[in-house]
N, C-alpha and C positions, 0 to 999 in steps of 0.2 A: 255334911255328907261322911258316911263312917267308912272305917279301912277296906271294908267287902266293895263298897259302891266303888271305890278309888281304884281299885284291882279289875274292874270289870272294863271289857273292850267293848263299845257301840256297835252294832251290828252293821250299822252305815256306815262308820268309821272303816271295820275290817272291811266290808265290800270295794270300798274306796282303796285300799291298799292292794285288794285281790286285783282289781283292775289295772293298777299303775305298774305291779310285777308284770301282768301279762303283756302290758304295752310297751315295757322294757324287752321283754324276750323278741316280741315283734318287731324291735328296731324302732320305736316311734318314741323318743325321750320327750319332746315336747310336750305330748297329749300326756303322758305318764306323769310330768310335772302338775300339770292343772289338776289332775285327781289328788293328787295328793296335799297340794296347795287348801281344795276344799275340803279335805279331813283333817287339816290343820287348822282351817277355818273352824271347824266344826267342836273343837277342844278349847278354844277362846275362853278363858276365865272358868274354865274346870279344874279341878285337880284329880287328874285320871293319869297317872305316871305310866301304868303299864300301856296305856293307848298311846300315850304321846312318845313310849318307847319305840313303839310297833311302827308310828308314822315318820318318826326320826330314823329309825333303822331303814324304812324303804327308801326314805331320801338319800339315804351312805348308799346305798344299793345304787340308785339310779345314777347320782353324782361319781360313782368311782365306775358306771359303765361306760359314760363318757370322758375321762380322764381329769375331772374337777377333784382333786386330790385332797386339796384343804378343806374343799367345803363336804367334802365324803367325809374327813376325818372330824372334822366340828361334828357333823350330825351325829357320829358315832360315840364320841365322847359327851355328847348331853344325853341320848339314849342310856349310856352307862351308868350317868347319875341318876337315872329313873330306878334303874335296877338295884343301882346300890340303897336307894331309899325305900324301896322295897323288901329288900334283903333277900333276893332274889340270885342265888348264887351260879344257879346254871346257865342264867340269863347275863350274869356279869361276864362268866368264863367263857360263853359264845361271844360276846361281844369284843373281850381280851383278844381272843382266837382272831376277830375279824380285823383288830387294830394293829395284830401282828402281822397278819397277812398283807395289809396296806404297806408297813414298814418292809416288807419283802420287796415289794414291789418296787419300793423306792431304793432298793439298794442299803436300807438299813438295819443289818442283820442281827449285831447285837441285842438290842431291844427285842426284835421279835422272837428270837431264842428263849429269851426270861418269860416272855408273857404267853409262848405256845406251851412251854413246862408247866407252868402256871396254871392255864387252861387246861392242859390233860389231867392234872392232879386231881381239879376238882370233878371234870366229867368219869373218872374212873370211880371216883368217890360216889358219885352221882350213878353210876350204870347208866350215863346219859350215852347211848349208842348213837344217835345222828350227831351229838356234839363229838363225839369221839373219832367218827368217819370224816369229819369236817378238820380237825386237828390234827388226825394222822395226814390227810392229804395237805396240809398246810405245810406239814414236818417234812413230808417229801418235797414242796418248792423250796423250801430254807435249805434243804441238804442239795438240791440241782442249783441253788443260787451258788451255794459254795462249793462247787465242785465234787461236792460228795457222791459219786454217782452209786456205789452201791446201797448205803443204807436211804438215798432218794429213790430207788428201785424197791426195797424193802417195804417202805412206809407208801409207797404208793399203791402197791400190791394190797398191803393193808386195808387201805381206805377202799380200793374197788371191794373188795370181799364183804366189809361192812356197810358200804351202798346197796350191793345186792343184796344182802339180807334184809334190809328193810325197803326193798324195792323203788328206791331212789333211783331212778333214769338220770336226773340229772346230776347229780351227785356223781353217778359213775362216770357220766360223759366227760366231767370236769378233770377227774382222777385220768382214767384213757389218756387224754389228751396231754396230760404230765408226762404217763409212761411214756407215749409214743416220743416225745422230746428226749428222755431220757436214753431211751435204746438210740434215738437217731446220734448223738453225743458217745455213743459206744458202737456205732457203726454197725448197729445191727437192723440194716435197713428193711427186711422183709417182716421183722418182728414188729418194728417201728410203724411201717404201712399197718397193718393188722389193728395195733392200738388205735393209729388216727381214724382209719375209716368206721372203726366200733364208735369211737366219739361223735364223728360226723354223723353217723346212723342215730345214735342216741338223742343229739340234739335237735336232730330235725322231728324224730316221732314227738318229742316234746315242745315244738314247733319255736325252740327257742334260735332266732336267727343271730344274733350276735354270737352264741356259740356256735353253729353251723359255719357259719364263715371264719372263726377262730382257728376250727377243727382244719378250715380247706387253707390256711395259712401255714399250718403245721403240716398238713401233706405236700403244700407245693416246697418247704424247705427239705422234706425228704426226697422229691424228686430233682430237686438240685443237686442236692449229693450224688444221686445214682448218675448224672449227665444227661437227664431228661429235661433239657434246661426251655424247648419250645411250649412242654405241657406246664410247666412250673410256671413260665411268664403269663401264657393264658388265664392262669387260674388265680394268680395273685394280682390281676389287671381286673380282674371280675371281683375280687374280695376289697380290693381297693376301693373300690365305688362303692360297696357295701358299707365300709366303714366310715366313708366321708359322709355319706348318706344318713347312718345313726349317730353321728357325731362322737365318734368314737375313738380320741386322739392317740390313744396309748394303741389300741389296734392298729392304726394308721401309723403309728410309727413302727411297729413291728413289721408290718408289710411292707410299708419302704426301704426298711434295711435288708430283709431278705430280696426284694426285687431288685434292688442295688445291685445285691450279691449277684442274681442271677444274670442280669445284664451284664454285668463287668465279665462274668464267665463266658459271654456270648459272641465275645469277640473283641478285637482293638478298637475297631470303629464304633463300639457302642459306651468306651470310657468315658465320655463326658455327660452320657444319659445317666451312667451310674452313679457318677459324682453328685450331680443335681438330687438323685434321689437319696442318697446316705446323707446330705447336708442336709437335706429336711428331715429328715428322719432324726439327725442329732439335735435340732432344733426343737423338736416335739418332744423329745425324751427330755431335755432340760428344763423346760416349762413344764414338765410333770415331775421335776425333781429327782427324775428317775436315772440317778448317775451312774450305776452299772451299765445299764442297757446304753447310755449316752456313750461311754468310755470305750464299750466295744463295738458300738457301731465306728468312733473314731478310728478304731484300730482298723476296722474294715475300710475304713479313707483313706490312712497310712496303705494299706495294701493295694490299692487302687492307685496311688500316687506312684508309688515303687513302679506299678505296670507301666505307668504314664512317663518312666524315666524322672520323676520328679522326688527321687528317694531325699532330696535335704528338707523338701516339704512332709515327706513320709516320717522324717524323724521327730520334725517338730510336731505333729499330729499326734502320734504313739506316745511322745513323752508327754504331753498335754492330757491324754487319757489316761496316761499312770497317776498322776495328779490327782485328776477326777477320781478315778477309781478308788484310790487307798483311804478315801471319804467311807468307804463301805465294807472294809473291814473280811471282804470276799478275799482271801490270798490266793486260791486254786487259780480265779480268773485272772487276780494280778501278775500271777507266773505268766500265763498265756499270753498277757500283753509284753511282757520280758521279751518270750519269744519271739514275738513277732518285732521286738526293736533289735532283734539278733539277726533276723534277715535284714533288715533296712542299713544295718551299719555294716554287715557284709557287702550289700550291694554298694555302699559309698567305698570299698575298700578298707575300710578299718576293721581289720580282721580282729585283732586283739580286744577290742572293744564287744566286736558281736562274741567273740568266743566266751569273755566275761558274761554275757549276758545269758546267751545259751547254757554258760553252766550253772548257773543261779536258778533257772527253771527248770533242769534237770537234777540239782541237788534235791530240789522240793521234792520233785515228781518221784525219785527214786526213795523217798520216806513216806511220800504218799499213798503208794501200794495200793490201789484200786485195780490193779491187773490190767489198766489201757493205758491209764496216764504216762506210766514211767515210759514204755514202749514207743509211744508217740511222740514224745522229748526228746526221746534219745536219738531219735531219726536225723534229727536238724543237726543236733551238737555233734552225731557221728561225721556225717557228710562233712562240716567244716573240717572236724579232726583229721579225716582220711586226706582231705585235701590239701591240708599242712603236714603231711606224711605221719601223722601221729599213730600209726597204726597199732603199736602193742599198747596204748591205752585205750584205742578204742574196743579192741578184743577184750580187754581188760573187764572194762564197765558193760560191754555189751552182754556179757559171760553173767555177771552178777544182776545185771534186769533183768534177763530170760530166767535166773535163779531164785529170784524173790520177787518178780510181778510177772508171773504166768498171762501173756495176752489169751483175747478170744481168738477164734480163728479169724475174725474179721481184721482185728488189729495184727494179726501176725502176717497177713497177707499185705496186707497196707505198709506197716510199719517194720516188723521184726526181719521177716523172709529179704526185703531189698537191703537192709543193713546186711544181713550173712551173705549177700551176693557181692556188693560193693565191697567188703572186706575181703572176699576171696578176688575178685581183679585188683583189688589194690596191691596184694602177694601173685600177679598175673596166674591164676589158679582157674581157667575157663572152664574145667570141671567143675569146681566147687559152685562154681556163680550159676553153671548151670543147674545143678543141683537144686540150688535154692529157688530158683525160677521153679522148677518142676516141682516142687511141692509146693508152692504158692498157686500154680493153675490146678494140681489136684484139689487142695483145698478151696480154689475159687469155684471148682463144679460143683461143690458142695453147695453152693449161695444159691438162692435165687436168682433166674436169668435177669433180672430185670435190674438186680444189685451189683451185678459184676462190673459194669463200667464206672462205676463209683468207686470200686476197691482196688484195681486193678493199674492207677497211675503210673506208681511207682515202678512197680515190675514190667512195664513195658518200656520204662527207659531204661531201664537194667539189659533187656533184651536187645534193645537198639545197639547199647554201648557191646554187648557180648558177640552179636553179629559185626559191629564194625571191627571189633579185634580178631573174629575170625578172618573177614576180609583183607584186612591191611595186611601189608607185605613189611612193615614195619608196627613195633607196638603202637597204635594214637589215643590209648587213654592218659591221663594225668592223674596217677591215684586213684584209678579205678573209673574215672569219670572222664566222658568226651569233654574236650572244652568248649565245643559251642551250648553243651550245659550251663554253662558258667557265664554272667556278665563280663563283659571287658572289663571294667573296673577289677574285679574278683580277680581274673587272669594275671591282671598287671600288679595285683597286689601279691599274689602268689609267687611270682616269677622274682619279686625285688626281696620278698622272704627267704627265696633259695639262694638269689644269687647272694645275700647278705651272711646268710648261713655259710657258704662254700661259694666263693667265687668262679669258681672252675665248675660247678655243678650244672649250668645251663649247656657246657658243650657235652654233658651225658645225655642229653636228650637227644630223642630222634628230631632229627631236621624239620621233617614234614610236623610233627609234635610241637616243636618248637613255633614253627610258624604259626600252627594253627593257636597257639595260645598267647602268641603278641598279638593278632589281628585284632 
């Protein structure tokens, strides 16, 4: 057989692969595998590297769709070898991009970055627009996994534009789903909804059942952040059944993680159900070698244990998440875990350890400078520092963060303005606190109505503290916070610190405030 013959793909084989792709889209993986096995059998004892690569790549897509990552990678590497034999640079670059995408999904970000850059250079040289669109989408995923939200948003927009220019609705759907997740992380709920709904619409038009269910999972996550828990749970329950029917283990793990959070938020009486969902999600992520998502789900489990009053267990789980996550090289989400560790240590009354964890996270965020992370992390550190009476330090760092990391409107409402109001309350400046709350309310009125509940939580807490200070005969706040806002161990630790610094300090507190702090 000459080289020309070796480069041909038989019509029947191409048809088998096309049928298999349609079955994967319809969520019928077992039947898709039968078609591809027929295709592979037709190539037995033939030297057809391009045809072999086509079938192997189809096997990889199938296996990845149901979470069989090792098998998918093996097929991709075998297909890559075929393209290397053919000297097909475009095929080689495309498969390197797919291998990089798999590495990203498993949290191995350094290798992925190298492969994507190599693929991008080849695609640019060949002016391969479909290849470029996919590489830009994968770059967006990489930046998103690393917590680099502005470049992630830029790359996803580039991918969407390229897919639209190619009339590739399926490619655009995947990029829109990613954009929705990026916007959710930035608390841009209305824009996230728009991108998520666009993704779902395009997947439905393409008859891509796995894509539709994934878009619905993203929409449910947005609903959860907006406080629309019943809607989110109903949608996730539907999607979970679909993912299980399609044997999509990665999708099932993602749904269980989000469902666990929704159930956790739905009431104290449902925490055990939430624990069951999160434990199963962690188990699935570990089976898939997705250490990054396994670690972040462990953090969610740690938060749940804090809610159950099991902060010792929470510390163990979150420290385990840190160890697991450090294998990925994603520093931004590592610092998010460090911040959650700070919360748990504070609940245990270990305020110095908590401050150290919050400080590490905040120092990283101040250098990250993407306009959102620093204000978000500042709020946690500032609360502890205010409670400990470190007002001057909080004012200084808050001013620096506001100057260097101008926040979006949503982040000003959620984090910056509540912090400014608490600083005012710590100074017993009710007028200043009211001004910050009023500014937040005015900004909130510009957000979509359905997005407002998910943004106003901290402002409502501050407003309750202002009302209490207005009504009380004596000052009822401890360094800007109602005692009831802090768990008993935190209050006990604060009083112990105060007494150690000044044995007579407790006598200077209003009697009712001291009684509330000691309760």
